[in-house]
C-alpha positions in Angstrom: -0.2 0.1 -0.1 0.9 3.0 -0.6 1.6 6.1 2.5 -0.5 8.8 2.7 2.6 10.9 1.7 3.1 9.3 -1.5 -0.8 10.0 -2.4 -0.7 13.2 -1.4 2.6 13.7 -3.4 0.3 13.4 -6.6 -2.4 15.3 -5.9 -0.3 18.0 -8.5 0.0 15.5 -10.8 -3.7 13.8 -11.3 -4.7 13.0 -14.3 -7.6 15.7 -15.5 -7.8 16.1 -19.2 -5.9 14.2 -22.2 -5.4 16.0 -25.9 -3.6 12.8 -28.2 -5.8 13.9 -31.6 -3.1 11.5 -33.4 -4.9 8.9 -31.3 -8.4 10.3 -33.4 -11.6 11.3 -32.7 -12.1 12.2 -29.1 -15.3 11.7 -27.1 -15.2 12.9 -23.1 -16.9 10.9 -20.8 -17.1 11.7 -16.6 -14.2 9.6 -16.3 -12.8 8.5 -19.5 -11.5 9.8 -22.3 -12.3 7.9 -25.7 -10.2 8.5 -29.2 -11.3 6.4 -32.0 -9.6 5.6 -34.7 -11.0 2.8 -37.6 -12.2 -0.6 -36.1 -10.0 0.5 -32.2 -10.7 2.8 -29.7 -7.9 4.0 -27.0 -9.3 4.4 -23.7 -7.7 6.6 -21.0 -8.8 6.3 -17.5 -8.7 10.0 -16.0 -8.6 10.5 -11.8 -12.0 12.5 -12.1 -14.5 11.7 -9.5 -17.5 11.3 -10.4 -20.7 11.4 -8.3 -24.1 12.6 -7.8 -24.3 12.6 -12.3 -21.1 15.4 -11.7 -17.6 15.3 -12.0 -16.4 16.2 -8.4 -12.8 16.5 -7.8 -9.8 14.7 -8.7 -8.4 11.8 -7.1 -4.6 10.4 -7.0 -4.0 7.0 -9.1 -7.7 6.7 -9.3 -7.8 6.0 -13.0 -5.1 3.7 -12.7 -7.0 1.9 -10.1 -9.8 1.8 -12.1 -8.4 0.2 -15.2 -6.1 -2.2 -13.4 -8.9 -3.7 -11.3 -10.7 -3.6 -14.8 -8.3 -5.3 -16.3 -8.2 -8.2 -13.4 -11.9 -8.4 -13.9 -12.0 -8.7 -17.5 -10.1 -11.5 -17.0 -11.8 -13.4 -14.0 -14.8 -13.0 -16.5 -13.8 -13.4 -20.4 -15.4 -17.2 -20.4 -19.1 -15.9 -18.9 -19.1 -13.5 -22.0 -16.4 -11.4 -24.6 -15.5 -8.1 -23.8 -13.8 -5.8 -26.3 -10.2 -5.5 -24.3 -7.3 -5.5 -27.0 -3.9 -4.9 -24.6 -3.3 -2.7 -22.2 -0.5 -0.6 -23.2 0.0 2.0 -20.0 -1.8 1.8 -16.5 -4.3 4.3 -17.7 -5.1 3.1 -20.6 -6.9 -0.1 -22.5 -6.9 -0.4 -26.6 -10.3 -1.9 -27.5 -12.5 -2.8 -30.1 -14.5 0.0 -31.4 -18.4 -1.1 -30.3 -21.6 0.4 -30.4 -22.9 1.0 -26.8 -26.2 -0.3 -26.5 -27.5 3.0 -24.4 -29.0 0.6 -21.4 -26.9 -0.2 -18.1 -28.2 -3.5 -16.3 -27.6 -2.6 -12.5 -27.7 -5.8 -10.5 -28.0 -5.4 -6.6 -28.0 -8.0 -4.1 -28.8 -5.8 -1.1 -30.9 -2.7 -0.7 -28.6 0.4 0.1 -27.3 3.6 -1.3 -28.1 7.5 -0.8 -28.5 8.8 -4.2 -31.6 9.8 -5.7 -31.5 6.4 -7.7 -30.8 4.3 -4.9 -32.8 1.3 -4.6 -33.2 2.3 -0.5 -34.2 5.9 -1.4 -37.3 4.6 -3.1 -37.8 2.3 -0.7 -38.0 4.9 2.1 -40.2 6.8 0.5 -42.9 3.8 -0.4 -42.1 2.6 -3.4 -42.1 -1.7 -3.7 -42.4 -1.8 -7.2 -38.6 -0.7 -7.8 -37.9 -1.4 -11.8 -39.9 -3.8 -12.0 -39.1 -5.9 -8.6 -41.6 -6.5 -5.9 -40.1 -5.6 -3.2 -41.3 -7.3 0.1 -42.4 -4.7 3.4 -40.1 -4.7 6.4 -36.6 -4.5 4.7 -34.3 -2.6 6.7 -31.3 -0.4 5.2 -28.2 -2.7 4.4 -30.2 -6.1 4.0 -29.7 -8.8 1.4 -32.0 -9.4 -1.1 -33.6 -12.9 -0.6 -31.8 -13.0 -4.3 -30.1 -10.6 -6.2 -32.3 -8.2 -7.9 -31.8 -6.3 -12.0 -32.6 -2.6 -12.3 -32.1 -1.1 -15.4 -30.8 2.2 -16.2 -30.9 4.6 -19.4 -27.6 5.7 -20.7 -28.2 9.2 -20.2 -26.9 11.6 -23.0 -23.9 14.0 -21.8 -24.6 16.1 -18.9 -27.8 14.5 -18.4 -28.9 12.2 -15.2 -28.8 8.2 -15.8 -32.3 6.8 -15.0 -33.7 3.5 -13.3 -36.7 1.8 -15.4 -37.7 -1.4 -16.3 -37.7 -3.8 -18.6 -41.1 -3.2 -19.8 -40.6 0.4 -20.3 -37.2 0.1 -22.0 -38.7 -2.1 -24.7 -41.8 0.4 -24.9 -39.6 2.8 -26.2 -37.6 0.5 -28.4 -33.9 1.2 -27.7 -33.0 -2.0 -27.5 -35.3 -5.6 -28.2 -36.1 -8.2 -25.7 -33.8 -10.6 -27.5 -31.2 -8.1 -26.4 -32.2 -7.3 -23.0 -32.8 -10.6 -22.0 -29.1 -11.9 -22.7 -27.6 -8.6 -21.4 -29.5 -9.5 -18.6 -28.8 -12.8 -18.1 -24.9 -12.2 -18.8 -25.1 -9.5 -15.7 -26.4 -12.0 -13.6 -23.8 -14.4 -14.1 -20.7 -11.7 -14.0 -22.6 -10.7 -10.5 -22.5 -14.4 -9.1 -18.8 -14.7 -10.2 -18.1 -11.4 -8.9 -19.1 -12.0 -6.0 -17.9 -15.6 -5.2 -14.2 -14.4 -6.1 -14.5 -10.8 -3.9 -16.2 -13.5 -1.0 -12.8 -15.4 -1.5 -11.1 -12.1 0.1 -13.5 -10.9 2.5 -15.2 -8.8 0.5 -19.0 -8.4 0.0 -19.8 -7.6 -3.9 -23.3 -5.3 -2.9 -23.9 -3.7 -6.2 -22.7 -3.2 -9.6 -23.7 -1.9 -13.1 -22.3 -3.4 -16.3 -22.5 -2.0 -19.8 -22.8 -3.5 -23.4 -22.1 -2.7 -26.7 -22.5 -4.5 -30.3 -18.6 -5.2 -32.1 -18.2 -5.0 -35.5 -19.1 -9.0 -36.0 -22.6 -8.1 -34.5 -21.7 -10.4 -31.1 -23.0 -8.5 -27.9 -19.8 -7.3 -25.5 -18.8 -6.2 -21.7 -17.5 -2.7 -22.6 -16.2 0.7 -20.1 -15.2 -1.4 -16.6 -16.5 -3.8 -14.5 -16.5 -4.6 -10.8 -14.3 -1.2 -10.4 -15.1 1.3 -6.9 -16.6 3.7 -9.6 -19.5 0.9 -10.8 -19.8 -1.1 -7.8 -19.9 -0.8 -3.9 -17.9 -3.2 -1.7 -17.9 -3.8 1.7 -16.2 -6.1 4.7 -18.0 -9.0 5.4 -16.6 -9.9 8.3 -18.3 -6.8 9.7 -21.7 -7.1 8.3 -23.6 -9.0 10.7 -22.8 -6.5 13.3 -23.0 -3.2 11.9 -26.3 -4.8 10.2 -27.5 -6.0 13.8 -26.9 -2.8 15.1 -27.8 -0.7 12.3 -24.6 1.1 11.8 -23.1 1.8 8.3 -21.5 -0.8 6.4 -17.7 -0.3 6.2 -17.3 0.8 2.5 -14.3 0.7 0.1 -15.9 2.4 -2.9 -16.6 5.8 -4.2 -19.7 6.3 -1.6 -17.3 7.4 1.1 -16.8 10.9 -0.7 -20.8 11.2 -1.6 -21.3 10.8 2.1 -18.9 13.3 3.2 -20.2 15.5 0.3 -24.0 14.7 1.6 -23.3 15.5 5.3 -22.0 19.3 3.6 -25.2 19.4 2.0 -24.1 18.7 -1.1 -26.3 15.5 -3.0 -26.0 17.2 -6.7 -27.3 20.3 -6.8 -25.2 23.9 -6.5 -21.7 24.3 -6.1 -19.4 21.5 -4.8 -18.1 21.9 -1.7 -14.2 22.6 -1.9 -12.9 19.0 -0.9 -9.4 19.1 1.3 -6.8 17.0 0.5 -7.1 14.5 3.5 -10.4 13.6 2.0 -8.9 13.4 -1.6 -6.2 11.0 -0.1 -8.3 9.2 1.8 -11.0 8.5 -1.1 -7.8 7.6 -2.5 -6.4 5.1 0.0 -10.0 3.1 -0.4 -9.5 2.5 -4.1 -6.2 1.3 -3.5 -7.2 -0.8 -0.8 -10.0 -2.0 -2.5 -7.7 -2.8 -5.6 -5.4 -4.8 -3.3 -7.9 -6.9 -1.4 -9.7 -7.6 -4.7 -7.3 -8.8 -6.5 -4.8 -10.1 -4.2 -2.0 -8.0 -5.7 0.2 -5.4 -4.4 -0.7 -1.7 -6.0 2.7 -0.5 -8.1 2.3 3.2 -8.8 4.9 5.7 -9.4 4.8 9.8 -7.7 4.4 12.3 -11.6 3.2 13.1 -14.8 1.1 10.6 -15.6 0.1 12.8 -18.7 4.2 12.7 -19.6 3.8 8.5 -19.2 0.8 8.3 -21.4 2.7 10.2 -24.5 5.0 7.8 -24.2 3.4 4.5 -23.9 0.7 5.7 -26.6 3.3 7.0 -29.2 3.5 4.0 -31.2 -0.1 4.8 -31.7 0.7 8.5 -32.6 3.6 7.6 -35.0 
C-alpha cells in the first residue's frame, strides 16, 4: 500500500484532461477520454471522480486503480461473455475494439442500500415497493440482503443528463433495444455478478451491487465494455463486519466512492449547486480506499509512482501516435 505522503504528493499530478488528437476522434465521458480511429478505441481513464452525475474532483491514482481493476475482472470473466479488450499499453489505458454501446446499463443489486436519488433504499424509504419491475417485500431494513439479487436497468443518459432507473417493460416500450437483447444482457449481468460475488468473498469482501455496460462489436456480437467491478461502478463492504453492523443499524464499512458521496451529503451537497471544496486529506483518504479495494480484491500489491501521468501516457502511446 502506498503511504499517505505518497498519495498526497501525487495530487498535483492528477490526470484531469488529455489531448492526443493523433489518437483519433475524441469523446470525453465523465471519467474516461475516448479516442476512436477505424476499428479500435483507446480509452484513457482519468483521475476525475464523478458522483451525483457530476464531476466532483480529482483523486490521485484513481484512473490507474480503475483500469487495473477492470483488467483483473475482464480476465476473470471472459469465459462468461467476450469483452472489448485488445491490450493495456499503459496503467491508465485500455486499447479496445470499437463497439456500438447499447443504451441500457444493467444494474445488479444484492442488497438494498444507497444514498443517491436513484438508489433502491431511497425509493424504498419513500414507499416504493415496485422498483424497476421488482416487487419488494415490506419490512426491509437499510443494507439488508435480498433473498436473491435483482436487476434494475438504467437508461444511459446523454452527456450532461441524468441516468434513469426503469423497468424491462419501459425499456421495451421505448424501443431502444429488443427483448432478445435485453434478456441476453440481463442473463449475462447476473452471471457476472455471481462470479464477482464468489471471487470477492474469497478475499473477505462483499460485492454489494454493480453496473454493466454492453456494446455490439463489428461482428454483431454483444460484448462487455467500459469497466467491470471497479470502485466506481460497484459497491463493496467488508464481510467480517457485516452482520454486527447490520444488527446494530450501523452503516457498513465501505471500500468504494460512497465514502466521498457521504462526505459531500454531510456538507449538504447531493448534486445541486456548487461542489464544496474538498480538503487534501479527504482526497487522500478516498484514494487510499480505491487502492485498498484493488489490493484486497485482486490480492496484488498496487504499484505506482509519483509523477506526471500525462508524460508517461505520451511515451506509452507513442506507437499509436507515430
